[in-house]
A tleap script that builds the chain and sets N, CA, C and O, in Angstrom:
source leaprc.protein.ff14SB
mol = sequence {
  NMET LYS LEU SER ILE PHE THR THR LEU GLY
  GLU LYS MET ARG TRP HIE GLN ALA ARG GLN
  SER LEU LEU ALA GLU ASN VAL ALA ASN ALA
  GLU THR PRO GLY TYR ARG GLY ARG ASP LEU
  LYS ALA PHE ASP LEU ASP ASP PRO ARG ALA
  SER SER ARG ALA GLY ILE SER THR ALA THR
  THR GLN PRO ARG HIE ILE ALA ALA ASN SER
  ALA SER PRO GLY ALA HIE GLY ALA GLN ARG
  MET ALA SER PHE GLU ILE THR PRO SER GLY
  ASN GLY VAL THR LEU GLU ASP GLU MET MET
  LYS MET THR THR ASN MET MET ASP TYR GLN
  ALA ALA THR THR LEU TYR GLN LYS SER VAL
  ARG ILE LEU ARG THR ALA LEU GLY ARG GLN
  CALA
}
set mol.1.N position { 0.463 -1.149 0.012 }
set mol.1.CA position { 0.072 -0.240 0.073 }
set mol.1.C position { 0.830 1.471 -0.100 }
set mol.1.O position { 1.631 1.920 0.720 }
set mol.2.N position { 0.426 2.105 -1.148 }
set mol.2.CA position { 1.593 3.250 -0.726 }
set mol.2.C position { 0.690 3.803 -0.220 }
set mol.2.O position { -0.461 3.367 -0.260 }
set mol.3.N position { 1.070 4.985 0.414 }
set mol.3.CA position { 0.616 6.377 1.226 }
set mol.3.C position { 1.234 7.460 -0.121 }
set mol.3.O position { 2.392 7.305 -0.509 }
set mol.4.N position { 0.219 8.664 -0.826 }
set mol.4.CA position { 1.248 9.285 -1.567 }
set mol.4.C position { 1.483 10.377 -0.183 }
set mol.4.O position { 2.056 11.092 -1.004 }
set mol.5.N position { 1.578 11.176 1.145 }
set mol.5.CA position { 2.291 11.803 1.750 }
set mol.5.C position { 3.655 11.251 2.123 }
set mol.5.O position { 4.434 12.029 2.673 }
set mol.6.N position { 4.216 9.423 1.783 }
set mol.6.CA position { 4.972 8.896 2.082 }
set mol.6.C position { 5.953 9.203 0.792 }
set mol.6.O position { 7.151 9.448 0.933 }
set mol.7.N position { 5.158 9.148 -0.724 }
set mol.7.CA position { 5.865 9.230 -1.779 }
set mol.7.C position { 6.285 9.972 -2.019 }
set mol.7.O position { 7.442 9.884 -2.428 }
set mol.8.N position { 5.560 11.374 -1.922 }
set mol.8.CA position { 6.059 12.419 -2.169 }
set mol.8.C position { 7.340 13.119 -1.287 }
set mol.8.O position { 8.342 13.610 -1.805 }
set mol.9.N position { 7.068 13.044 0.128 }
set mol.9.CA position { 8.072 13.370 0.995 }
set mol.9.C position { 9.080 12.595 0.606 }
set mol.9.O position { 10.165 13.148 0.427 }
set mol.10.N position { 8.966 11.181 0.391 }
set mol.10.CA position { 10.725 10.292 -0.392 }
set mol.10.C position { 11.208 11.221 -1.656 }
set mol.10.O position { 12.272 11.741 -1.993 }
set mol.11.N position { 10.068 11.167 -2.104 }
set mol.11.CA position { 11.027 12.665 -3.608 }
set mol.11.C position { 11.428 13.452 -3.260 }
set mol.11.O position { 12.526 13.705 -3.757 }
set mol.12.N position { 10.943 14.379 -2.249 }
set mol.12.CA position { 10.930 15.562 -1.858 }
set mol.12.C position { 12.383 15.212 -1.411 }
set mol.12.O position { 13.239 15.985 -1.841 }
set mol.13.N position { 12.967 13.820 -0.344 }
set mol.13.CA position { 13.811 14.564 0.179 }
set mol.13.C position { 15.070 13.927 -0.818 }
set mol.13.O position { 16.223 13.974 -0.389 }
set mol.14.N position { 14.799 13.362 -2.095 }
set mol.14.CA position { 16.003 12.803 -3.338 }
set mol.14.C position { 16.132 13.919 -3.851 }
set mol.14.O position { 17.283 14.279 -4.098 }
set mol.15.N position { 14.726 15.050 -4.257 }
set mol.15.CA position { 15.368 15.965 -4.775 }
set mol.15.C position { 16.458 16.558 -3.826 }
set mol.15.O position { 17.586 16.375 -4.282 }
set mol.16.N position { 16.432 17.206 -2.652 }
set mol.16.CA position { 17.414 17.498 -1.666 }
set mol.16.C position { 18.372 17.727 -2.173 }
set mol.16.O position { 18.943 18.622 -2.795 }
set mol.17.N position { 18.620 15.816 -1.474 }
set mol.17.CA position { 19.693 15.073 -1.576 }
set mol.17.C position { 20.789 15.675 -2.985 }
set mol.17.O position { 21.759 16.429 -2.906 }
set mol.18.N position { 20.193 15.019 -4.203 }
set mol.18.CA position { 20.530 15.525 -5.848 }
set mol.18.C position { 20.670 17.285 -6.013 }
set mol.18.O position { 21.286 17.670 -7.007 }
set mol.19.N position { 20.146 18.273 -5.120 }
set mol.19.CA position { 20.641 19.424 -5.046 }
set mol.19.C position { 22.154 19.657 -4.433 }
set mol.19.O position { 23.127 20.187 -4.969 }
set mol.20.N position { 22.025 19.134 -3.252 }
set mol.20.CA position { 23.167 18.939 -2.392 }
set mol.20.C position { 24.430 18.273 -2.853 }
set mol.20.O position { 25.495 18.326 -2.236 }
set mol.21.N position { 24.175 17.468 -4.296 }
set mol.21.CA position { 25.385 17.372 -4.836 }
set mol.21.C position { 25.963 18.293 -5.879 }
set mol.21.O position { 27.157 18.515 -6.083 }
set mol.22.N position { 24.741 18.876 -6.612 }
set mol.22.CA position { 25.173 19.810 -6.957 }
set mol.22.C position { 25.758 20.750 -6.575 }
set mol.22.O position { 26.893 20.964 -7.000 }
set mol.23.N position { 25.130 21.625 -5.620 }
set mol.23.CA position { 25.764 22.543 -4.871 }
set mol.23.C position { 27.427 22.706 -4.686 }
set mol.23.O position { 28.185 23.613 -5.030 }
set mol.24.N position { 27.701 21.228 -3.882 }
set mol.24.CA position { 29.106 20.791 -3.619 }
set mol.24.C position { 29.736 20.801 -4.605 }
set mol.24.O position { 30.800 21.421 -4.604 }
set mol.25.N position { 29.377 20.247 -5.562 }
set mol.25.CA position { 30.246 20.439 -7.045 }
set mol.25.C position { 30.108 22.036 -7.482 }
set mol.25.O position { 30.761 22.668 -8.312 }
set mol.26.N position { 29.437 22.296 -6.949 }
set mol.26.CA position { 29.655 23.924 -7.878 }
set mol.26.C position { 31.076 24.591 -6.464 }
set mol.26.O position { 32.246 24.861 -6.734 }
set mol.27.N position { 30.657 24.647 -5.579 }
set mol.27.CA position { 31.850 24.920 -4.549 }
set mol.27.C position { 33.191 24.136 -4.302 }
set mol.27.O position { 34.019 24.529 -3.479 }
set mol.28.N position { 33.341 23.109 -4.994 }
set mol.28.CA position { 34.408 22.277 -5.713 }
set mol.28.C position { 35.159 23.131 -6.113 }
set mol.28.O position { 36.194 23.665 -5.713 }
set mol.29.N position { 33.986 23.254 -7.648 }
set mol.29.CA position { 34.577 24.204 -8.773 }
set mol.29.C position { 34.346 25.341 -9.015 }
set mol.29.O position { 33.897 25.711 -10.100 }
set mol.30.N position { 34.718 26.424 -7.644 }
set mol.30.CA position { 34.764 27.727 -7.224 }
set mol.30.C position { 35.673 28.506 -8.105 }
set mol.30.O position { 35.514 29.439 -8.893 }
set mol.31.N position { 36.805 27.710 -7.645 }
set mol.31.CA position { 38.134 28.526 -8.303 }
set mol.31.C position { 38.536 27.759 -9.435 }
set mol.31.O position { 39.741 27.639 -9.658 }
set mol.32.N position { 37.590 27.157 -10.271 }
set mol.32.CA position { 38.307 26.431 -11.567 }
set mol.32.C position { 37.554 27.511 -13.000 }
set mol.32.O position { 36.417 27.861 -13.316 }
set mol.33.N position { 38.680 27.682 -13.434 }
set mol.33.CA position { 38.108 28.617 -14.625 }
set mol.33.C position { 37.473 28.084 -15.920 }
set mol.33.O position { 37.794 27.201 -16.715 }
set mol.34.N position { 36.363 29.028 -15.827 }
set mol.34.CA position { 35.664 28.279 -16.665 }
set mol.34.C position { 34.327 27.587 -16.869 }
set mol.34.O position { 33.556 27.198 -17.747 }
set mol.35.N position { 34.522 27.670 -15.343 }
set mol.35.CA position { 33.291 26.472 -14.654 }
set mol.35.C position { 31.856 27.750 -14.036 }
set mol.35.O position { 31.891 28.689 -13.241 }
set mol.36.N position { 30.485 27.012 -15.081 }
set mol.36.CA position { 29.588 27.957 -14.712 }
set mol.36.C position { 28.507 26.872 -13.350 }
set mol.36.O position { 28.451 25.673 -13.623 }
set mol.37.N position { 28.117 27.108 -12.671 }
set mol.37.CA position { 26.951 25.957 -11.875 }
set mol.37.C position { 26.248 25.956 -12.114 }
set mol.37.O position { 25.753 26.804 -12.856 }
set mol.38.N position { 25.631 24.869 -11.591 }
set mol.38.CA position { 24.415 24.306 -11.654 }
set mol.38.C position { 23.490 23.842 -10.666 }
set mol.38.O position { 23.909 23.365 -9.611 }
set mol.39.N position { 22.195 23.945 -10.930 }
set mol.39.CA position { 21.286 23.726 -10.095 }
set mol.39.C position { 20.089 23.276 -10.251 }
set mol.39.O position { 19.671 23.588 -11.366 }
set mol.40.N position { 19.175 22.548 -9.506 }
set mol.40.CA position { 18.113 21.954 -10.184 }
set mol.40.C position { 16.927 23.156 -10.091 }
set mol.40.O position { 16.778 24.079 -9.290 }
set mol.41.N position { 15.995 22.643 -11.509 }
set mol.41.CA position { 14.826 23.207 -11.262 }
set mol.41.C position { 14.100 23.297 -9.536 }
set mol.41.O position { 14.555 22.792 -8.509 }
set mol.42.N position { 12.826 24.141 -9.718 }
set mol.42.CA position { 12.167 23.921 -8.066 }
set mol.42.C position { 11.744 22.837 -8.240 }
set mol.42.O position { 11.653 22.514 -9.424 }
set mol.43.N position { 11.320 21.846 -7.237 }
set mol.43.CA position { 10.790 20.901 -7.166 }
set mol.43.C position { 9.013 21.592 -7.273 }
set mol.43.O position { 8.439 22.571 -6.797 }
set mol.44.N position { 8.649 20.500 -8.129 }
set mol.44.CA position { 7.150 20.402 -8.435 }
set mol.44.C position { 6.514 19.510 -8.285 }
set mol.44.O position { 6.858 18.446 -8.800 }
set mol.45.N position { 5.389 19.598 -7.550 }
set mol.45.CA position { 4.388 18.517 -6.931 }
set mol.45.C position { 3.367 17.704 -8.183 }
set mol.45.O position { 2.832 16.600 -8.276 }
set mol.46.N position { 3.432 18.600 -8.803 }
set mol.46.CA position { 2.882 18.797 -10.316 }
set mol.46.C position { 3.297 18.355 -11.045 }
set mol.46.O position { 2.311 17.930 -11.646 }
set mol.47.N position { 4.500 17.916 -11.827 }
set mol.47.CA position { 5.780 17.440 -12.623 }
set mol.47.C position { 5.047 15.991 -12.099 }
set mol.47.O position { 4.919 15.500 -10.977 }
set mol.48.N position { 4.597 15.517 -13.558 }
set mol.48.CA position { 4.154 13.712 -14.300 }
set mol.48.C position { 5.983 13.231 -13.980 }
set mol.48.O position { 6.265 12.164 -13.436 }
set mol.49.N position { 6.831 14.037 -14.343 }
set mol.49.CA position { 8.306 13.414 -14.007 }
set mol.49.C position { 8.835 13.402 -13.199 }
set mol.49.O position { 9.980 13.001 -12.992 }
set mol.50.N position { 7.826 14.013 -12.327 }
set mol.50.CA position { 9.148 14.102 -11.394 }
set mol.50.C position { 9.861 12.923 -10.046 }
set mol.50.O position { 10.624 13.000 -9.082 }
set mol.51.N position { 8.996 11.843 -10.785 }
set mol.51.CA position { 9.518 10.129 -10.083 }
set mol.51.C position { 10.496 9.669 -11.293 }
set mol.51.O position { 11.303 8.810 -10.936 }
set mol.52.N position { 10.559 9.939 -12.221 }
set mol.52.CA position { 11.682 9.444 -13.259 }
set mol.52.C position { 13.070 9.526 -12.608 }
set mol.52.O position { 13.419 10.483 -11.917 }
set mol.53.N position { 13.747 8.587 -12.843 }
set mol.53.CA position { 15.319 8.299 -12.778 }
set mol.53.C position { 16.103 8.475 -13.702 }
set mol.53.O position { 16.989 7.630 -13.833 }
set mol.54.N position { 16.053 9.593 -14.630 }
set mol.54.CA position { 16.780 9.952 -15.305 }
set mol.54.C position { 18.314 10.482 -14.871 }
set mol.54.O position { 18.219 11.666 -14.547 }
set mol.55.N position { 19.558 10.046 -14.767 }
set mol.55.CA position { 20.566 10.818 -14.462 }
set mol.55.C position { 21.265 11.124 -16.120 }
set mol.55.O position { 20.962 10.839 -17.279 }
set mol.56.N position { 22.583 12.023 -15.266 }
set mol.56.CA position { 23.185 12.952 -16.056 }
set mol.56.C position { 24.722 12.701 -15.819 }
set mol.56.O position { 25.164 12.247 -14.764 }
set mol.57.N position { 25.417 13.009 -16.801 }
set mol.57.CA position { 26.465 12.581 -16.318 }
set mol.57.C position { 27.402 13.994 -16.669 }
set mol.57.O position { 27.153 14.789 -17.575 }
set mol.58.N position { 28.898 14.100 -15.396 }
set mol.58.CA position { 29.748 15.394 -16.014 }
set mol.58.C position { 30.538 14.643 -16.868 }
set mol.58.O position { 30.641 13.422 -16.982 }
set mol.59.N position { 31.192 15.739 -17.568 }
set mol.59.CA position { 32.723 15.050 -18.657 }
set mol.59.C position { 33.671 16.337 -18.236 }
set mol.59.O position { 33.312 17.511 -18.327 }
set mol.60.N position { 34.495 16.042 -17.929 }
set mol.60.CA position { 35.670 16.659 -17.927 }
set mol.60.C position { 36.132 17.267 -18.969 }
set mol.60.O position { 36.547 16.553 -19.881 }
set mol.61.N position { 36.185 18.661 -19.115 }
set mol.61.CA position { 36.594 19.753 -20.626 }
set mol.61.C position { 38.362 19.975 -20.584 }
set mol.61.O position { 39.347 20.206 -21.285 }
set mol.62.N position { 38.123 19.837 -19.866 }
set mol.62.CA position { 39.804 19.566 -18.970 }
set mol.62.C position { 40.931 19.091 -18.530 }
set mol.62.O position { 40.962 19.589 -17.404 }
set mol.63.N position { 41.962 18.418 -18.647 }
set mol.63.CA position { 42.836 17.685 -18.568 }
set mol.63.C position { 42.927 17.700 -17.034 }
set mol.63.O position { 42.860 16.792 -16.205 }
set mol.64.N position { 43.102 19.019 -16.928 }
set mol.64.CA position { 43.120 18.919 -15.425 }
set mol.64.C position { 41.811 18.888 -14.349 }
set mol.64.O position { 41.942 19.040 -13.134 }
set mol.65.N position { 40.831 18.716 -14.875 }
set mol.65.CA position { 39.402 18.834 -14.056 }
set mol.65.C position { 39.794 17.195 -13.569 }
set mol.65.O position { 40.833 16.566 -13.768 }
set mol.66.N position { 38.630 16.818 -12.912 }
set mol.66.CA position { 38.255 15.976 -12.022 }
set mol.66.C position { 37.351 15.819 -12.082 }
set mol.66.O position { 36.572 16.769 -12.010 }
set mol.67.N position { 36.815 14.282 -12.285 }
set mol.67.CA position { 35.399 13.572 -13.437 }
set mol.67.C position { 35.089 13.472 -11.831 }
set mol.67.O position { 35.810 13.022 -10.941 }
set mol.68.N position { 33.806 14.029 -11.757 }
set mol.68.CA position { 32.530 13.710 -10.239 }
set mol.68.C position { 31.337 12.946 -10.770 }
set mol.68.O position { 30.855 13.152 -11.884 }
set mol.69.N position { 30.968 12.206 -10.052 }
set mol.69.CA position { 29.421 11.916 -10.350 }
set mol.69.C position { 28.536 11.919 -9.338 }
set mol.69.O position { 28.578 11.484 -8.187 }
set mol.70.N position { 27.549 12.612 -10.113 }
set mol.70.CA position { 26.551 12.631 -9.200 }
set mol.70.C position { 25.034 11.737 -8.478 }
set mol.70.O position { 24.403 10.895 -9.118 }
set mol.71.N position { 24.842 11.981 -7.670 }
set mol.71.CA position { 23.334 11.469 -7.991 }
set mol.71.C position { 21.950 11.068 -7.838 }
set mol.71.O position { 21.021 10.673 -7.133 }
set mol.72.N position { 22.433 11.439 -8.996 }
set mol.72.CA position { 21.592 11.434 -9.915 }
set mol.72.C position { 20.558 12.624 -10.346 }
set mol.72.O position { 19.450 12.272 -10.752 }
set mol.73.N position { 20.879 14.070 -10.275 }
set mol.73.CA position { 20.239 15.215 -10.306 }
set mol.73.C position { 20.009 15.124 -11.491 }
set mol.73.O position { 20.021 16.285 -11.899 }
set mol.74.N position { 19.760 14.319 -12.485 }
set mol.74.CA position { 19.268 14.656 -13.755 }
set mol.74.C position { 17.838 14.211 -13.686 }
set mol.74.O position { 17.098 14.776 -14.491 }
set mol.75.N position { 17.338 13.392 -12.964 }
set mol.75.CA position { 15.553 12.885 -12.355 }
set mol.75.C position { 15.108 14.320 -11.833 }
set mol.75.O position { 13.908 14.397 -11.567 }
set mol.76.N position { 15.958 15.609 -11.615 }
set mol.76.CA position { 14.964 16.728 -11.179 }
set mol.76.C position { 15.481 17.907 -12.397 }
set mol.76.O position { 15.245 19.116 -12.387 }
set mol.77.N position { 16.244 17.129 -13.408 }
set mol.77.CA position { 16.078 18.468 -14.129 }
set mol.77.C position { 17.422 19.600 -13.954 }
set mol.77.O position { 17.241 20.818 -13.938 }
set mol.78.N position { 18.604 19.032 -13.843 }
set mol.78.CA position { 19.814 20.075 -13.900 }
set mol.78.C position { 20.011 21.059 -14.504 }
set mol.78.O position { 19.736 20.709 -15.651 }
set mol.79.N position { 20.349 22.232 -14.551 }
set mol.79.CA position { 20.731 23.331 -15.506 }
set mol.79.C position { 21.744 24.119 -14.720 }
set mol.79.O position { 22.333 23.979 -13.648 }
set mol.80.N position { 21.713 24.800 -15.465 }
set mol.80.CA position { 22.905 25.828 -15.512 }
set mol.80.C position { 22.522 27.229 -14.974 }
set mol.80.O position { 21.651 27.921 -15.501 }
set mol.81.N position { 23.161 27.557 -13.997 }
set mol.81.CA position { 22.670 28.350 -13.095 }
set mol.81.C position { 22.802 29.992 -14.112 }
set mol.81.O position { 23.552 30.067 -15.086 }
set mol.82.N position { 22.002 31.072 -13.675 }
set mol.82.CA position { 22.029 32.132 -14.277 }
set mol.82.C position { 23.079 33.081 -13.463 }
set mol.82.O position { 22.830 33.532 -12.345 }
set mol.83.N position { 24.508 33.364 -14.310 }
set mol.83.CA position { 25.591 33.973 -12.816 }
set mol.83.C position { 25.612 35.474 -13.633 }
set mol.83.O position { 25.695 35.818 -14.811 }
set mol.84.N position { 25.483 36.190 -12.263 }
set mol.84.CA position { 25.704 37.649 -12.331 }
set mol.84.C position { 26.898 38.126 -12.411 }
set mol.84.O position { 27.036 39.013 -13.253 }
set mol.85.N position { 28.045 37.756 -11.656 }
set mol.85.CA position { 29.381 37.696 -11.333 }
set mol.85.C position { 29.700 36.516 -11.835 }
set mol.85.O position { 29.340 35.366 -11.582 }
set mol.86.N position { 30.811 37.234 -12.974 }
set mol.86.CA position { 31.680 36.381 -13.751 }
set mol.86.C position { 33.014 36.751 -13.224 }
set mol.86.O position { 33.229 37.949 -13.034 }
set mol.87.N position { 33.799 36.013 -13.002 }
set mol.87.CA position { 35.119 36.581 -12.530 }
set mol.87.C position { 36.191 36.707 -13.702 }
set mol.87.O position { 35.432 36.445 -14.635 }
set mol.88.N position { 37.508 36.941 -14.341 }
set mol.88.CA position { 37.760 37.709 -15.354 }
set mol.88.C position { 37.951 36.071 -15.704 }
set mol.88.O position { 37.778 35.869 -16.905 }
set mol.89.N position { 38.307 34.709 -14.842 }
set mol.89.CA position { 38.746 33.541 -15.888 }
set mol.89.C position { 37.470 33.108 -16.513 }
set mol.89.O position { 37.505 32.252 -17.397 }
set mol.90.N position { 36.145 33.725 -16.054 }
set mol.90.CA position { 34.935 32.763 -16.670 }
set mol.90.C position { 34.140 32.077 -15.755 }
set mol.90.O position { 32.993 31.692 -15.984 }
set mol.91.N position { 34.917 31.889 -14.451 }
set mol.91.CA position { 33.774 31.385 -13.445 }
set mol.91.C position { 32.853 32.331 -13.294 }
set mol.91.O position { 32.885 33.561 -13.321 }
set mol.92.N position { 31.869 31.382 -13.098 }
set mol.92.CA position { 30.346 31.990 -12.607 }
set mol.92.C position { 29.333 31.596 -11.472 }
set mol.92.O position { 28.116 31.409 -11.465 }
set mol.93.N position { 30.704 31.524 -10.139 }
set mol.93.CA position { 29.882 30.729 -9.354 }
set mol.93.C position { 30.591 31.878 -7.783 }
set mol.93.O position { 31.591 32.592 -7.702 }
set mol.94.N position { 29.703 31.614 -6.983 }
set mol.94.CA position { 29.813 33.272 -6.139 }
set mol.94.C position { 29.551 31.991 -4.985 }
set mol.94.O position { 28.580 31.241 -4.899 }
set mol.95.N position { 31.101 32.061 -3.942 }
set mol.95.CA position { 31.352 30.889 -3.132 }
set mol.95.C position { 29.888 31.242 -2.436 }
set mol.95.O position { 28.939 30.473 -2.591 }
set mol.96.N position { 29.799 32.185 -1.834 }
set mol.96.CA position { 28.610 32.736 -0.260 }
set mol.96.C position { 27.157 32.289 -0.831 }
set mol.96.O position { 26.179 31.903 -0.191 }
set mol.97.N position { 27.312 32.456 -2.214 }
set mol.97.CA position { 25.336 32.740 -2.832 }
set mol.97.C position { 24.932 30.918 -2.694 }
set mol.97.O position { 23.857 30.320 -2.650 }
set mol.98.N position { 26.587 30.395 -2.650 }
set mol.98.CA position { 26.769 28.123 -2.481 }
set mol.98.C position { 26.124 28.245 -1.479 }
set mol.98.O position { 24.921 28.226 -1.216 }
set mol.99.N position { 27.383 28.425 -0.716 }
set mol.99.CA position { 27.180 28.313 0.865 }
set mol.99.C position { 25.397 28.475 1.451 }
set mol.99.O position { 24.815 27.407 1.643 }
set mol.100.N position { 24.744 29.561 1.667 }
set mol.100.CA position { 23.763 29.861 1.395 }
set mol.100.C position { 22.859 29.063 1.009 }
set mol.100.O position { 21.933 28.794 1.775 }
set mol.101.N position { 22.922 28.569 -0.134 }
set mol.101.CA position { 21.903 27.658 -0.853 }
set mol.101.C position { 21.850 26.642 -0.273 }
set mol.101.O position { 20.740 26.116 -0.187 }
set mol.102.N position { 22.903 26.038 0.288 }
set mol.102.CA position { 23.563 24.484 0.826 }
set mol.102.C position { 22.630 24.608 2.314 }
set mol.102.O position { 21.819 23.827 2.811 }
set mol.103.N position { 23.039 25.682 2.676 }
set mol.103.CA position { 22.444 26.109 4.021 }
set mol.103.C position { 20.547 25.789 4.249 }
set mol.103.O position { 19.968 25.105 5.094 }
set mol.104.N position { 20.055 26.543 3.203 }
set mol.104.CA position { 18.820 26.728 3.042 }
set mol.104.C position { 18.028 25.536 2.477 }
set mol.104.O position { 16.808 25.432 2.602 }
set mol.105.N position { 18.820 24.639 1.841 }
set mol.105.CA position { 18.658 23.196 1.330 }
set mol.105.C position { 18.505 22.191 2.428 }
set mol.105.O position { 17.544 21.480 2.720 }
set mol.106.N position { 19.771 22.320 2.998 }
set mol.106.CA position { 20.040 21.452 4.169 }
set mol.106.C position { 18.811 22.083 5.266 }
set mol.106.O position { 18.124 21.148 5.679 }
set mol.107.N position { 18.568 22.833 5.580 }
set mol.107.CA position { 16.846 23.119 6.135 }
set mol.107.C position { 15.897 22.655 5.854 }
set mol.107.O position { 15.316 22.073 6.770 }
set mol.108.N position { 15.409 22.652 4.845 }
set mol.108.CA position { 14.433 22.266 3.461 }
set mol.108.C position { 14.790 20.309 4.081 }
set mol.108.O position { 14.284 19.604 4.954 }
set mol.109.N position { 15.481 20.179 3.441 }
set mol.109.CA position { 15.696 18.278 3.921 }
set mol.109.C position { 15.312 17.697 5.179 }
set mol.109.O position { 14.838 16.572 5.338 }
set mol.110.N position { 15.582 18.651 6.154 }
set mol.110.CA position { 15.587 18.134 7.474 }
set mol.110.C position { 14.099 18.427 7.848 }
set mol.110.O position { 13.642 17.710 8.738 }
set mol.111.N position { 13.197 19.454 7.260 }
set mol.111.CA position { 12.020 19.673 7.580 }
set mol.111.C position { 10.927 18.274 7.516 }
set mol.111.O position { 10.016 17.688 8.101 }
set mol.112.N position { 11.858 18.275 6.261 }
set mol.112.CA position { 11.504 17.066 5.233 }
set mol.112.C position { 11.728 15.401 5.588 }
set mol.112.O position { 11.032 14.481 5.158 }
set mol.113.N position { 12.588 15.323 6.256 }
set mol.113.CA position { 12.776 13.902 6.966 }
set mol.113.C position { 11.683 14.013 8.499 }
set mol.113.O position { 10.768 13.225 8.738 }
set mol.114.N position { 12.083 15.171 9.361 }
set mol.114.CA position { 10.848 14.783 10.387 }
set mol.114.C position { 9.561 15.516 10.190 }
set mol.114.O position { 9.051 16.170 11.100 }
set mol.115.N position { 9.020 15.400 8.957 }
set mol.115.CA position { 7.495 15.356 8.610 }
set mol.115.C position { 7.499 13.980 8.741 }
set mol.115.O position { 7.262 13.402 9.802 }
set mol.116.N position { 7.740 13.485 7.782 }
set mol.116.CA position { 8.634 11.874 7.217 }
set mol.116.C position { 8.074 11.396 8.322 }
set mol.116.O position { 7.051 10.711 8.345 }
set mol.117.N position { 9.006 11.891 9.683 }
set mol.117.CA position { 9.201 10.717 10.591 }
set mol.117.C position { 7.940 10.724 11.658 }
set mol.117.O position { 7.743 9.786 12.431 }
set mol.118.N position { 6.743 12.434 11.573 }
set mol.118.CA position { 6.259 12.465 12.328 }
set mol.118.C position { 4.639 11.545 11.928 }
set mol.118.O position { 3.846 11.079 12.746 }
set mol.119.N position { 4.546 11.515 10.381 }
set mol.119.CA position { 3.569 10.959 9.812 }
set mol.119.C position { 3.477 9.508 10.231 }
set mol.119.O position { 2.512 8.891 10.682 }
set mol.120.N position { 4.953 9.034 9.922 }
set mol.120.CA position { 5.212 7.494 10.442 }
set mol.120.C position { 4.682 7.065 11.671 }
set mol.120.O position { 4.110 5.982 11.801 }
set mol.121.N position { 4.864 7.935 12.639 }
set mol.121.CA position { 4.328 7.818 14.480 }
set mol.121.C position { 2.755 8.110 14.323 }
set mol.121.O position { 1.935 7.936 15.226 }
set mol.122.N position { 2.423 8.652 12.836 }
set mol.122.CA position { 0.861 8.794 13.259 }
set mol.122.C position { 0.286 7.464 13.028 }
set mol.122.O position { -0.277 6.712 13.824 }
set mol.123.N position { 0.458 7.370 12.180 }
set mol.123.CA position { 0.225 5.700 11.132 }
set mol.123.C position { 0.695 4.725 12.009 }
set mol.123.O position { 0.474 3.562 11.673 }
set mol.124.N position { 1.246 4.904 12.976 }
set mol.124.CA position { 1.449 3.763 13.892 }
set mol.124.C position { 0.855 4.077 14.965 }
set mol.124.O position { 0.800 3.127 15.746 }
set mol.125.N position { 0.528 4.727 15.220 }
set mol.125.CA position { -0.256 5.312 16.403 }
set mol.125.C position { -1.397 5.002 15.827 }
set mol.125.O position { -1.834 3.979 16.354 }
set mol.126.N position { -2.344 5.541 14.691 }
set mol.126.CA position { -3.559 4.778 14.351 }
set mol.126.C position { -3.968 3.516 14.089 }
set mol.126.O position { -5.110 3.062 14.020 }
set mol.127.N position { -2.607 2.846 13.912 }
set mol.127.CA position { -2.830 1.317 14.318 }
set mol.127.C position { -2.607 0.632 15.039 }
set mol.127.O position { -2.590 -0.592 14.914 }
set mol.128.N position { -2.349 1.349 16.102 }
set mol.128.CA position { -2.259 0.712 17.922 }
set mol.128.C position { -1.210 0.566 18.176 }
set mol.128.O position { -0.882 0.436 19.355 }
set mol.129.N position { -0.386 0.535 17.260 }
set mol.129.CA position { 1.375 0.761 18.366 }
set mol.129.C position { 1.880 1.687 18.973 }
set mol.129.O position { 1.573 2.866 18.796 }
set mol.130.N position { 2.543 1.363 19.599 }
set mol.130.CA position { 3.238 2.652 20.567 }
set mol.130.C position { 4.295 3.471 19.504 }
set mol.130.O position { 5.245 2.930 18.937 }
set mol.131.N position { 3.986 4.602 19.398 }
set mol.131.CA position { 5.016 5.253 18.586 }
set mol.131.C position { 6.398 5.384 19.260 }
set mol.131.O position { 7.330 5.917 18.659 }
savepdb mol mol.pdb
quit
């Protein structure tokens, strides 16, 4: 039996995990010349493709780049960020902005996990078991 609250919260938590992975890549490449940051499109409950598991892969464009494997952020629509600040080396990542996004993402993930845990407790109580 699948309950929509658990399915939705599970997908939301996977979205936050994939976004954290992309944001970590942005922070790691904050000094890489020519690197443009990426982010996920906003989580949409009405998107029928939200549960797809299509993946993306990163590619090294210079011999000194390190290949990174993401935790399937493509399932949620990874896209390049619109950068307003670009360094002379062509890098479009602002470290302060990325750290703020990571903190916000982490707090939203924790809220989703708390809601998931409370929903499990309510269900267990309804079934007559100790919460």
